[in-house]
C-alpha positions, -999 to 999 in steps of 0.1 A, spaced: 555 122 -658 583 100 -671 569 75 -695 570 34 -680 593 25 -717 619 54 -699 620 44 -666 621 10 -677 657 19 -696 673 32 -662 699 15 -647 686 6 -611 703 20 -581 714 -1 -551 707 20 -521 737 9 -509 752 24 -537 743 61 -524 765 82 -506 754 78 -463 727 101 -459 715 103 -493 686 91 -508 666 94 -544 633 107 -544 615 116 -581 613 148 -597 577 158 -593 563 150 -555 538 119 -555 502 125 -541 513 102 -511 547 129 -509 519 157 -513 498 143 -487 524 133 -463 534 164 -459 503 182 -456 494 155 -423 527 177 -407 510 213 -414 532 219 -445 518 224 -474 544 223 -503 537 232 -543 553 215 -570 574 248 -573 586 248 -540 597 212 -542 614 224 -575 630 249 -560 644 227 -535 657 199 -557 673 228 -578 687 242 -546 697 205 -534 738 199 -534 754 173 -556 763 141 -537 801 140 -528 823 130 -553 843 91 -546 880 89 -537 
């Protein structure tokens, strides 16, 4: 988990600066995220989540 000091150093990202249809997600799923997945009948391991992040496409470049 990132330390608060490291997180505090990151530049804030405004939602309206993200490409349409995109959102930021943590590299490690939170307990709440894992619970939400289980509530819909899907159990996702940390390894599966890491694989999904690795397979995620890059955001479209601005022109």
